[in-house]
N, C-alpha and C positions, 0 to 999 in steps of 0.2 A: 671336498670342494675345496678344500684347503691345499691339497694337493696337486687338483689341476690348476689353482692358482700360482702354486711354486713352479709348475712345469712351464705355465704360459712366460713368467718373469724370467726363468732360464732361458727360455727360447729368444725372448726380446735380448737378452744381456749376450747369448751367441751372436745374433745378428749385428749386435755393435762391434764386438770383437772381428767378426768376418769383416765388417766395412773397415775396420783399422788394418787389418791384414792387406785386404785389397789397395789400399791408398799406401801401405809401406811396398808392396810389390811394384807400385806403379812410379815409386820413386818420390812419393807424397807424404812421408813420415811425419807427422806434426811435431812427435817429439824430438826432431832433430833442430827445429827451429829455436835458436838461442835467445833472440831478441825483436822486438817489434816496437817500433817507433810511434806513440800516442801523441797527436797534438791536443785533443780535447776530449772531457768528459761531457756526458750526456745533457746533464743540467747547465753546463757553462754553454753549450751549443744553445738550449732553450732561453737561457736568461739573456743572450746576446743574438739572437736571430737576426734583426735589424742589420748588424753590422757584418754577419757569418752568411747571408742570404746569397747563395751563388758561387760562394766561396769552397774551397778543398778543405775537408777535415779527414783526421784519422781517429778513429774509435775503435776501443777493444773492450770485449768483456763476453758474458757468457750468454748463449742465445736462450732465452726463456719461452719463445713462441717462433712458430713459423707455418705461412700459408702459402702453398706453391698453387700458382692458378697459371699453368701452362709455360708461356714464355715470360712470365714475371712473377715475383713471387714478395711477400714483405715478412720481416722477421722484426724481432726485438731483441737488441742487445741490452743487458744490464751489466753495469760497472759500479763503481765505488759510489758516484753520487746519483745512482738512480736508471732508469732506461731511455732507451730513445729508438725509435722506429727506423728501420733501413728498407729501402725498396731496391731489390734486386732484380734486375732485367738481363734476359739472356743477351740482347744487343749490345748492353753495356759492359759485361764484364766477359762475354765470349762464350762460346758454346761448350767447350769442355770444362772451365770453372764452374759454368752454370749446372752442368749435369752432375759435377762433384757437390755443390751446393745443396742440390736436392738431395744427397744421400746424407746430408750432417744432420745432427740428431739435436734434439732440445738439450740442453745441458752441456753441448761442444762450446769451446771458449774460440771466437772467432775475432781477427782484426778486419775493418772494413774501411775502405777510403772511398772518398766520393764527393758531392755537394751537396750544400745543406739547401733545401727546398721546403715549402709547405704544399703539403696535399691539399686536394678538393675538399677534404673534409676539414681543412685547417690544422693540420697535424704536423708538427715541425719533425722533418725527417731528413734522412741522409739516402742521397740517389748513389748506390753502389758503383763505383769505377772498377774497384777489385776486392775480392773477398779472401782471405787467406785463414785456414785450419791452423789455429796455434795450439790446441791441444783436444784430443779426443775423449770425450766423457764414456767411460765404460760401466756406469752404473746408472740406474733410472732415477730422477728427481720424483719426489712425491707429487702426485697429481695436483696441480696448480690451484684448482678451484677449492680444494679441500686444506691444503697446504700441509705444512708438518705440523700436525696438532697433539700428536702424543706427546706430553711433558715431559715422560723420562728420556724420551729419544731425543728430543731436543737440546736438552743438556747434554747427552753422551756424544751426539753429534752436531757440535754447535756450528760447524762449518756448513752443514745443510741448513741448519736454523738460519743464519745468515744470508743464504742465498732465499730461501722461501718467505721470511718474513721481514718485510723491509722496517717495521717498528724496532725489531732486535737490533738492526746495525745502527738506527739511529739512537739506540740506548747506549751502545759502545761507543759511539761518536761522541756523544754527551759525556760519558765517563771522563773520556781523553780529554775533553773540554775542562770538566772540575778539575783534573789535577794539573794540567797547563795553567789554568787560572789560579789555582792556589801558590802555585810558584811564581807566577807574576806579582801576586800580591805580597807576597813574604819576601821575595827578592826585594821589591821596591820598598819593604820596611827593614831593609839592611840586614836580613836573615842570610845565612849560609848554609846551603844543602850538603849533607855529609853522609856517610855509609858507615855502620857499625855492623859487628860480626853477627850472623844468624846462627854460628854453631859455637856455642857458648859452655863453660862447665858448671855454670851457675844460672839457671833460667830464673832471675828475679824480676823485680818492678809490677808486677800485678798478681792477682790471687787467681791462679789458673794451673792446670795440671800441664806439664810440658812433655813433649814427645821426646824419645830417649833413643840414642843411637849409638853406635861403637866408633871410635876412629882407630884404625888396623895400624897406619904408621906408628902411632905414638902408644897404642895399646892402651887408650884411653876411654872411659865412657864420656861422652857428652850431649848435649840435650838441644834441642831447636829452641830459639829466643820465643818467649811469650811477650816481650815488649821491648821497647827501644831505650827506656828510661835510664838505665845504671851507666850505660856507656856515654849517653849523650850528656848528663851529668858530670861525667869525668873531664869533656871538652869545656864545659863550663869553667871547671877549677882550671884547666889549661889556659884559660884566658879568651876562647871564642864566646864573646857575650851573646852571641844571638844565632842558634843553631835551630835547624829540623832535619829530619829525615821522613821520606815515605817509602814504606818497605812492608813486606811481608812479614807475619808473626804467625806463630802455630800453637795453636791450644787443643790439648787432648780432650777433647768435649764432644758432646751431641750435634747431631744436625737439626736445625729448625727454618721457619722462614728468616729468622734474623742472626743465626748463628752456621759458621762453616768452619771446620779448622783450622785452614789457613784463610787469612784475611789480610787487608790492606790497612795498615795503621799510620796515621801522621803524628809524630810526636814534636813539639818545639819546645825551646828552653831560651827564654831571655832573663840575663841578668840584671840586677837592680831594679826589678819589678815584683809584684806581689799579685796574688790571686786576682785581685780589681784589675789589673791591667792586663791579666788574661781574658777577663769577661769582655774590657772595651775591645780587644782585638779580636775575638771570637765574633761579637756584633757586626765587626765592620768586615770580617771575612765574609762570614756567612752572606752578608748583603752583596759583596762583590761578585762572589762565584754564582748568586743566584741570579743576578741581573746578567754577569757574562755569559751564563749557559743558557738559561731561561728566557732572557730578556725581561723579566719582572721582579718585583720583590715580593710577589705574593706568590706562595708554592701551593699547588693544589696536590692534595694526596688523598685518594679515595674521596669519602665524603668530607674532607676537612679542608679548609683554606688556611695556611698561615702566614700573617703578616709579618715580613721582616723589617719594613720600613719604621714601624714603630719600636720605641725602646722595648728592650727584652724585659721580661719581669724578673725581680730578685727576690729571694723568699729564703729564709731559713729552713733547714729541715724539720727544725722544733715547730716553726710556724706552720709550716705545709700540714704536718701531722696533726697538729691540735685544728686546722681548718677542715680538713676532710675526715679526720675519725671523731674528732672532740676530745682526744686525750692530750693534755697539756704536759710534755714531759720535763718542762721546767718545775713542775709540782711533784715529779717523781725524783726521788734523791738516793733510793738504795735499790738493789738487785731485786727484792723480794717486792717492793713496789712496783717493778717493771715486770717481774712474771705475774703479779696479780694482774694488772692491767691487759697483758697478754691474754690471760684466761678470761677474763671477762670479755675480751673483743673475739675469742676462740682463734688468736694466733698461736700457732705451734712452734715451739722453740725447742733448742736442745741443752743439754746439761751444761755445756761449755760455753753457752752465750751469755756474754755480759749486758748492762744495762744499754751501751751502746748499740750492740747488736740487736737486741730487742726493738729498740728506736727503728732501726734500719729495717727490719722486718714489717713494723707498722706502715714505714715509707711505702715498702714496695707492695703491701696488700691495700692501701688506702689510698695513696696519693697518685702514683706514676700514671695510671690510666687518664687522669684526668689534666695533663699537662700537655695539653695539645699545641698552644701557642707559645713560641719562644720561650724559654724559662729558665734561669739559674736558679737552682736549688743549693744553698749555702751552708757552710758550717756543720760538717759531718762529726759523729762522734769519733773519738781517737782510735775506738777499739778496731774500727775499718780501716784506717788510713795509717799505715805505719811507715810512710814515706815523705808526712806532712806536718809543718810547723802547726804547731799549737796556738790557738788564740791567746794572747797575753791576757786579756782580762777573764778568760773562762778555759781553763787547760783541760778541760774533759772534752772539749770539742778543737777541731783544727779548722785551717784556712784552706778550704777546699770548696769547690763547686763540680756539681754536673749539671752539663747543659741538656735540656729536654725539648723535644718536638713530636708532636704526634703521640705523646704518651713513651718515646722511646727516650733512652740515654744516647745522645747524640757525642757528647764528648765528656772529659774527665779533667779537673784541674785543679793545681795546688800552688801554694806558697811554699815553695820546697823546704823540706827539712834541711838545713846545713851545720846542724850541731853534731859533730859525729860521737858524742858521749851519749846525747838522747837516742840517736839512730842505732848503737849498739844495744842499748835496752830496749828497743822496738823490735831488732834483730831476734833478740834474745825472747821476747815473747813470743814471736812467730815461732823459733824454734820449739818452744813447749806446744803449741799448736800442731806442728807438725808430728811430734810425739805422739801427742792425743791422736792423732788418725788424720787430722786437717791434710789432706794432699795438695790442697791448692795453698799453702802458707809457704813462706819464704825463708830459704835457706840463709844464714849470716854471708855476707859478701866482704871478706876482709880486705882486698883490693880495693873495694869503693869506698870502705871504712877509711882506709889509707889517703885516700884521694880526698875525703871529707877533711882529714886531719892537716892536710896540706892548706886546707881553707877554700871553701865554696862563698862567692858573695851571695847576698840575698836573691833570690830568683824565683821566678815564675813559671810554671811547666804546665803544658796541657797535651793531652792525647785525645786524637779525633778518629773516630772510626769512619774511614774514607768509602765503604761499601755501603753504608747507612747512608751518607750524605749522598751519594749517587742516587740511591732508592728513592730518596725524597726529592732529588732534582728530575727524575726520570719517572715518578709515579709507578714505579715497580714493586708489585705485592710482595717478592722475596728474594733474598739476598741471591739465590742461585741466578735471577734473571739480569743481576748487574755482575756476577763473575763468569767471565768468558767460559772456563773450563771448571765448574764447581766439582767438589768430592762427591764421587758416586762411590755406591756400592759395587764391588767387582761382580760383573756375570758370571764368572766362574763360581761363585759361592750359591 
C-alpha cells in the first residue's frame, strides 16, 4: 500500500514538472520573472471594501484552492495577512491565459490584478483582469482539510507549517511585536541597544555548560556565549549608563518544552539603581508589552489567567519556602541542620551542596509550581549568586530576584556586584566548584575583574527569557512553537 502511495505521489510530482517544462517551452517560464508590483494585501481589501469597491487592485500570493467551472473559475490566494477569493473568467483575462490558469496547481504563486467586488453570497473578491504565474510549486502541499499535523515535520519544515496553519503565522507575527514593543519601551526609558561578542574565550555570566569551537586563524579554542552579562557590565564601566542587548545565547544542555540549546535572551543594565529598580522596570515592561501585543493586561495561558494590572507580589525566598514547605531557614543556622531538614522532607542533595544550595532545592521542590500570578522571589542565598551584591544587613543572602509567572522563571535580576575584591573571591569559589566536577561553574575572567577595578557604579541588571515571554503572550505550549527553526535531531542519525 505504501509503495502504491509513493508511486501515486511520484506521478503527481512528475505532472507538475511536465507542466513547468511546457510553460518554459512556450516562453512562459515563471522563474524568469524578477518582480511583481503588489498594491494591496487581502485583509487591506476586506477591511476597506467600501473605499475600494469597483477599483483596480493587484494582489499576490499562494493559490490554496481552485474550482474550475467551464468558462469561469474561483481561486483563493493566500498572502502575508490572510487570503482573498479571486474570480477568474475566460472573457475577462483572455482565452490563452485562461487555458494556462486551468493548468495551475494548488501551491503555485500567482499575481492577480482586477476589480474589487462582492459576490452574490456576499464574499469580498477580486474580479481578475490578468493572472500571472510567478512561481511554480513542484511539491505537493499537505491535504488542506487535515493540514500539517505531524509535530516533528511541522518543526523541520516550518515553511510548510506557516503556509498550512494560520495560527502558527500569527504566533510569529506576535513574536515580532513582542520584540519591537520591548525595544520601544526601553528606548523610551533612555536605554541604548548594543551588540556584544558571541564567540568568547571565557563563557561566563550564568551557570551553564558552553558549546566549544576552534578558531583556525588564531589557532585558539573559543566558546559560544551563555550569557550577555559580562560584556554589558564592561559598558557600564565605560560610562554607558543604560544598555540592553537582545540576542542569541547558547547552552549545551537538553531539550524539553521550555529549553532549546540556542535561545533569545534580553539583558539590560542600568547605572545608579538596584534590584528594586529592576522590579519596577519589569512590572512596567510586562504590562506595556502585554497591552501592545495582546490588547489586554490579563494573559491566558492554558487553564490559568495571569493579571498583570495588579501590583506584582514580592516575597523572599526564605518566606516562600516557609509558606509552601513549612521549613523556616531563618531557624536553620548550620549545614548539618539544613541537611537534616532536607532528609526529613525527602530532598535529595549532593555532598558539595551548602546551606544556600539546599534552600534553593527546597524552593524548586515546594514553591515554583505555586507561583502562577506575577511574583518576584527575592533575596537568594549567596552560594547560588556569584555576581550579586550581598545584603548589607544579612551577608548570607544577596540582592537578587527571580520573576515567576505560570510556575516558570521568566527573568533573573541583581543589584550587581561591583566590588572587584569580592568578585575575585566569588570567582575563586567557582573555580573550586569547577575543579570538583561542576561543568556549569564560571572561570575567573581577569579582564572583567580589571574592568571592575577601574570602577563600576551601583548598577541594577536583569535578564529576560524572550522565548518564554513569547510563549506566555501567545499561549504556546512549548518553546519549539515560538522558535521558527528549533533545534532538531538530525534525520541522518
